[in-house]
C-alpha positions as CSV (number, residue, x, y, z in Angstrom):
1,X,7.9,12.4,-121.2
2,X,9.3,13.8,-118.1
3,X,12.7,16.0,-118.7
4,X,14.2,16.3,-115.2
5,X,17.3,18.1,-115.3
6,X,20.9,17.5,-113.1
7,X,24.2,19.2,-112.9
8,X,26.6,16.7,-112.1
9,X,25.6,12.6,-111.1
10,X,23.2,10.2,-111.7
11,X,23.2,6.8,-110.8
12,X,21.6,3.5,-109.6
13,X,21.0,1.0,-107.6
14,X,19.8,-2.1,-107.7
15,X,19.2,-4.3,-104.0
16,X,18.0,-8.1,-105.2
17,X,16.8,-9.2,-101.3
18,X,16.1,-12.7,-101.0
19,X,15.1,-15.1,-97.9
20,X,16.9,-18.4,-96.8
21,X,14.0,-20.5,-98.0
22,X,12.1,-18.1,-99.8
23,X,11.5,-14.6,-100.4
24,X,12.5,-12.4,-102.9
25,X,12.0,-8.2,-102.9
26,X,13.9,-5.7,-105.8
27,X,15.2,-2.1,-104.4
28,X,16.1,0.5,-107.5
29,X,16.5,4.0,-106.6
30,X,18.0,6.8,-109.0
31,X,19.4,9.6,-107.7
32,X,21.2,12.5,-109.2
33,X,23.6,14.8,-108.2
34,X,23.5,12.6,-104.8
35,X,20.0,13.1,-104.5
36,X,17.1,10.8,-104.2
37,X,15.4,11.2,-106.8
38,X,12.6,8.4,-108.3
39,X,12.2,4.7,-106.2
40,X,11.1,1.4,-107.3
41,X,9.7,-1.5,-105.6
42,X,9.0,-4.7,-106.5
43,X,7.4,-7.3,-104.6
44,X,8.4,-8.3,-100.9
45,X,8.8,-10.6,-98.5
46,X,9.2,-10.6,-94.5
47,X,9.2,-13.1,-92.3
48,X,8.8,-13.8,-88.0
49,X,7.1,-9.7,-88.9
50,X,11.3,-9.3,-90.1
51,X,11.3,-6.9,-93.6
52,X,14.3,-6.3,-94.8
53,X,13.0,-4.0,-97.3
54,X,11.7,-1.8,-95.2
55,X,14.4,-2.1,-93.1
56,X,16.6,-1.2,-96.6
57,X,14.2,1.8,-97.3
58,X,14.6,3.3,-94.0
59,X,18.3,2.9,-93.6
60,X,18.4,5.1,-97.3
61,X,15.7,7.2,-95.6
62,X,13.1,7.4,-98.0
63,X,9.8,8.8,-97.4
64,X,7.4,7.5,-100.5
65,X,8.1,5.4,-103.1
66,X,7.1,6.2,-107.0
67,X,6.1,2.8,-107.9
68,X,5.5,0.0,-105.8
69,X,5.3,-3.2,-107.9
70,X,3.1,-6.5,-107.0
71,X,3.9,-8.9,-109.6
72,X,2.2,-12.0,-108.9
73,X,0.6,-13.2,-105.8
74,X,2.5,-16.2,-104.6
75,X,3.1,-15.9,-100.8
76,X,6.6,-15.8,-101.5
77,X,6.6,-12.7,-103.3
78,X,3.6,-11.0,-101.3
79,X,3.9,-10.7,-97.5
80,X,5.1,-7.8,-96.6
81,X,3.7,-5.1,-99.5
82,X,0.9,-4.5,-98.2
83,X,2.6,-2.8,-95.3
84,X,4.9,-1.3,-98.2
85,X,1.8,0.3,-99.4
86,X,0.4,1.3,-96.0
87,X,3.9,3.2,-95.2
88,X,5.1,4.1,-98.5
89,X,2.5,5.0,-100.9
90,X,1.4,8.5,-101.6
91,X,-0.8,10.1,-104.0
92,X,2.9,10.4,-106.3
93,X,2.9,6.4,-106.2
94,X,1.8,4.4,-108.6
95,X,1.3,0.9,-107.4
96,X,1.4,-1.3,-110.3
97,X,-0.3,-4.9,-110.6
98,X,-0.9,-7.6,-112.9
99,X,-3.6,-7.8,-115.2
100,X,-6.7,-9.0,-114.0
101,X,-5.5,-9.5,-110.9
102,X,-8.1,-11.0,-108.2
103,X,-11.5,-10.8,-111.3
104,X,-11.1,-15.0,-110.5
105,X,-9.6,-15.5,-106.5
106,X,-12.4,-17.6,-105.5
107,X,-10.5,-19.9,-108.4
108,X,-7.0,-19.6,-106.4
109,X,-6.5,-21.3,-103.3
110,X,-4.9,-17.2,-101.9
111,X,-3.4,-16.7,-98.4
112,X,-5.7,-14.9,-95.8
113,X,-2.8,-12.0,-96.1
114,X,-3.1,-12.3,-100.4
115,X,-6.6,-12.0,-99.9
116,X,-6.5,-8.9,-97.2
117,X,-3.7,-7.5,-99.7
118,X,-6.1,-7.8,-102.2
119,X,-8.7,-5.6,-100.7
120,X,-6.3,-3.1,-99.6
121,X,-6.0,-2.5,-103.1
122,X,-9.5,-2.6,-104.2
123,X,-11.1,0.0,-101.2
124,X,-8.6,2.3,-102.5
125,X,-9.6,2.0,-106.1
126,X,-13.3,2.6,-104.9
127,X,-13.0,6.5,-103.4
128,X,-13.6,9.0,-104.9
129,X,-10.2,10.7,-103.8
130,X,-7.9,7.2,-103.7
131,X,-4.2,7.4,-101.8
132,X,-2.6,6.1,-104.4
133,X,-3.1,5.9,-108.3
134,X,-3.6,1.8,-109.4
135,X,-2.6,0.5,-112.9
136,X,-2.6,-3.1,-115.0
137,X,0.3,-4.0,-115.6
138,X,0.2,-6.8,-119.0
139,X,2.2,-7.4,-122.7
140,X,4.7,-4.5,-123.8
141,X,2.9,-1.7,-121.7
142,X,5.2,2.0,-120.9
143,X,5.3,2.5,-117.0
144,X,7.6,5.3,-116.6
145,X,9.7,7.5,-119.3
146,X,11.9,10.2,-118.0
147,X,13.9,11.9,-120.2
148,X,17.5,12.5,-117.3
149,X,18.9,15.9,-118.9
150,X,22.3,17.2,-118.8
151,X,23.6,20.1,-120.9
152,X,22.7,18.7,-124.2
153,X,23.0,14.8,-123.3
154,X,20.1,12.8,-122.5
155,X,20.1,9.5,-120.5
156,X,16.3,8.0,-121.3
157,X,15.2,6.1,-117.8
158,X,11.9,3.9,-118.7
159,X,9.9,1.2,-117.4
160,X,7.8,-1.1,-119.9
161,X,6.4,-3.9,-118.5
162,X,6.4,-7.6,-120.8
163,X,3.8,-8.9,-119.6
164,X,1.5,-10.4,-118.2
165,X,0.6,-11.8,-122.0
166,X,-3.2,-10.6,-122.3
167,X,-4.1,-13.5,-124.0
168,X,-2.6,-16.3,-121.6
169,X,-4.8,-14.8,-118.6
170,X,-8.1,-14.3,-120.8
171,X,-7.6,-18.7,-121.3
172,X,-7.1,-19.4,-118.4
173,X,-9.9,-17.1,-116.0
174,X,-12.2,-18.7,-119.5
175,X,-11.3,-21.9,-117.9
176,X,-11.8,-20.6,-114.4
177,X,-9.0,-23.0,-113.8
178,X,-6.2,-19.4,-113.4
179,X,-2.6,-19.8,-112.5
180,X,-0.3,-17.5,-110.3
181,X,2.5,-17.6,-112.3
182,X,0.7,-16.5,-115.1
183,X,0.0,-12.7,-113.8
184,X,3.7,-12.8,-113.1
185,X,4.2,-9.3,-113.8
186,X,8.5,-9.4,-116.3
187,X,9.9,-5.3,-116.3
188,X,12.7,-4.2,-119.0
189,X,14.0,-1.3,-117.6
190,X,16.6,1.1,-119.0
191,X,19.0,3.8,-117.6
192,X,20.9,5.2,-120.1
193,X,22.8,2.3,-121.7
194,X,22.2,0.4,-119.1
195,X,19.4,-2.6,-119.8
196,X,17.9,-4.4,-116.6
197,X,15.3,-6.9,-116.9
198,X,13.4,-8.1,-114.1
199,X,12.0,-11.7,-114.7
200,X,9.4,-12.4,-111.7
201,X,8.3,-16.1,-111.9
202,X,7.1,-15.8,-115.6
203,X,7.3,-19.8,-116.5
204,X,7.9,-21.2,-120.4
205,X,3.9,-20.7,-121.6
206,X,4.0,-17.0,-121.1
207,X,8.0,-16.6,-122.4
208,X,6.8,-18.5,-125.5
209,X,3.9,-16.0,-126.1
210,X,6.7,-12.6,-125.8
211,X,9.0,-14.6,-128.3
212,X,6.2,-14.8,-130.7
213,X,4.4,-11.6,-130.0
214,X,7.2,-8.7,-129.0
215,X,10.3,-9.9,-129.5
216,X,11.7,-7.1,-130.8
217,X,11.2,-5.0,-127.5
218,X,13.1,-7.3,-126.1
219,X,17.7,-7.0,-126.0
220,X,19.3,-10.4,-126.8
221,X,21.8,-9.6,-123.5
222,X,21.7,-6.5,-120.9
223,X,23.7,-5.8,-118.4
224,X,21.8,-7.4,-115.8
225,X,19.6,-10.2,-115.6
226,X,17.3,-11.3,-113.0
227,X,16.9,-14.7,-113.7
228,X,12.7,-15.9,-114.0
229,X,11.2,-18.5,-111.3
230,X,14.1,-18.4,-109.8
231,X,16.6,-20.4,-112.1
232,X,14.0,-23.0,-112.7
233,X,13.9,-26.0,-115.6
234,X,9.6,-24.4,-116.1
235,X,11.5,-21.1,-117.7
236,X,14.3,-22.1,-119.0
237,X,13.1,-20.9,-122.3
238,X,14.3,-17.5,-122.0
239,X,17.4,-18.7,-122.5
240,X,16.4,-18.8,-126.1
241,X,15.8,-14.8,-125.7
242,X,19.2,-14.3,-125.0
243,X,22.8,-13.9,-127.3
244,X,25.8,-17.0,-126.5
245,X,27.7,-14.2,-128.5
246,X,27.4,-10.9,-126.8
247,X,27.6,-12.5,-123.8
248,X,24.7,-10.5,-120.3
249,X,27.6,-8.6,-117.8
250,X,24.5,-9.5,-115.3
251,X,22.6,-12.7,-113.9
252,X,20.4,-13.3,-110.5
253,X,18.5,-15.1,-108.7
254,X,17.3,-15.9,-105.5
255,X,16.0,-18.7,-103.8
256,X,13.2,-20.8,-103.2
257,X,12.5,-23.1,-100.2
258,X,16.0,-25.4,-101.1
259,X,15.9,-26.2,-105.2
260,X,16.1,-23.0,-106.8
261,X,17.9,-22.2,-108.4
262,X,19.0,-25.0,-110.1
263,X,22.3,-26.3,-110.3
264,X,22.5,-27.8,-113.7
265,X,20.8,-25.2,-115.3
266,X,23.2,-22.4,-113.3
267,X,25.8,-24.2,-115.8
268,X,22.9,-23.1,-118.3
269,X,22.6,-19.7,-117.8
270,X,26.4,-19.0,-117.6
271,X,26.9,-19.8,-121.2
272,X,25.0,-16.6,-121.6
273,X,26.6,-14.6,-118.7
274,X,29.7,-13.4,-117.0
275,X,29.1,-13.6,-113.9
276,X,25.9,-15.0,-111.5
277,X,24.7,-14.2,-108.6
278,X,22.1,-15.4,-105.6
279,X,21.4,-14.1,-102.9
280,X,22.1,-17.6,-100.6
281,X,23.6,-19.7,-102.4
282,X,27.3,-20.3,-103.1
283,X,30.0,-22.5,-104.6
284,X,26.6,-25.1,-105.6
285,X,26.0,-24.4,-101.5
286,X,23.2,-23.2,-99.9
287,X,24.3,-20.6,-97.3
288,X,23.8,-20.3,-93.3
289,X,22.7,-17.0,-93.4
290,X,19.1,-16.1,-93.1
291,X,18.6,-13.8,-96.1
292,X,20.9,-12.0,-98.9
293,X,21.4,-8.8,-101.1
294,X,23.2,-8.3,-104.5
295,X,23.5,-4.4,-104.2
296,X,24.8,-3.2,-108.1
297,X,25.8,0.3,-108.3
298,X,25.5,2.0,-112.0
299,X,27.6,5.4,-112.2
300,X,25.1,6.3,-115.2
301,X,27.4,9.3,-116.6
302,X,31.2,6.9,-116.9
303,X,29.5,3.6,-117.9
304,X,30.7,1.8,-114.8
305,X,29.6,-0.8,-112.5
306,X,30.0,-1.7,-108.6
307,X,28.8,-4.7,-107.4
308,X,28.4,-6.4,-103.5
309,X,26.7,-9.4,-102.2
310,X,25.8,-9.0,-99.0
311,X,24.4,-11.5,-96.2
312,X,23.0,-11.5,-92.4
313,X,20.8,-13.0,-90.3
314,X,17.4,-11.9,-89.1
315,X,18.0,-9.4,-86.8
316,X,20.8,-7.8,-88.0
317,X,20.3,-4.1,-89.5
318,X,21.2,-3.0,-92.9
319,X,24.0,-1.8,-91.7
320,X,25.5,-4.7,-90.2
321,X,25.6,-7.1,-93.2
322,X,28.0,-9.0,-94.1
323,X,30.4,-8.1,-97.2
324,X,31.3,-11.6,-99.1
325,X,32.4,-10.4,-102.6
326,X,34.8,-7.6,-103.3
327,X,33.7,-4.3,-104.4
328,X,34.4,-4.5,-108.1
329,X,35.5,-2.2,-110.4
330,X,34.6,-2.1,-114.4
């Protein structure tokens, strides 16, 4: 465990970025005393060379990212992750990839750009002085463990992977039929008292593995739940991990090809959560903006959170997002 001392404030900003038809990226920024202390990027997407994740990092004046996670090699989670690595990784950066990713790449229809990202990571691993550190994630595995300390008070910050399932990945590999979503990394993240879950594209078969083998590691409610697989029935079993008597605070989803999130499944998630938000879905209708961003700010010391949902068009810079939901204070 690493100790980090501060004297005044501790905050967490979560940015969930989604595009009109597909694409997902998540940025987490921890600040101590108003200064950025830790940054994590999970996945990336860019369209027509427009990368809202990079625009956000530039707007925040972030020069390097501590954790870059490539959750799995589907296009909508992958395009642009190469540019994040090239521009924001250094010797202090950990690039997190799924266990066994790429070992059977000849059996999967990866896009040319995804294959070039494999090569970018492979080439870094083969040199004596790597530009960044590569870590594989699987099952319940600690990725980060920091203790933020003010006076005699201690605020934990940890990131644990809870998937992919080692057994499932190996089973698929033996049959030479690996599936992209089987590689999906899901994270349980805790900062202070706030529990967050980022489900990537885990499907029911992975959820069942988590439930049967690692249930004690997963809370039954969350302050923030990034719903798996764009809120599809392929990940519906995740609901069995949640508790209706203690509703989660916020659930979020991104859009996939105007088919997801599924409106009927949104209604089911609303039984388990107080607030359901989507980057590109408003009152059962897909909006006309090119992208959206859900921004949640957590004041760790005051145990409060603030929400903004922001939409924009392709050529907008981050500052010009149109705010469509009033900031809420709890």
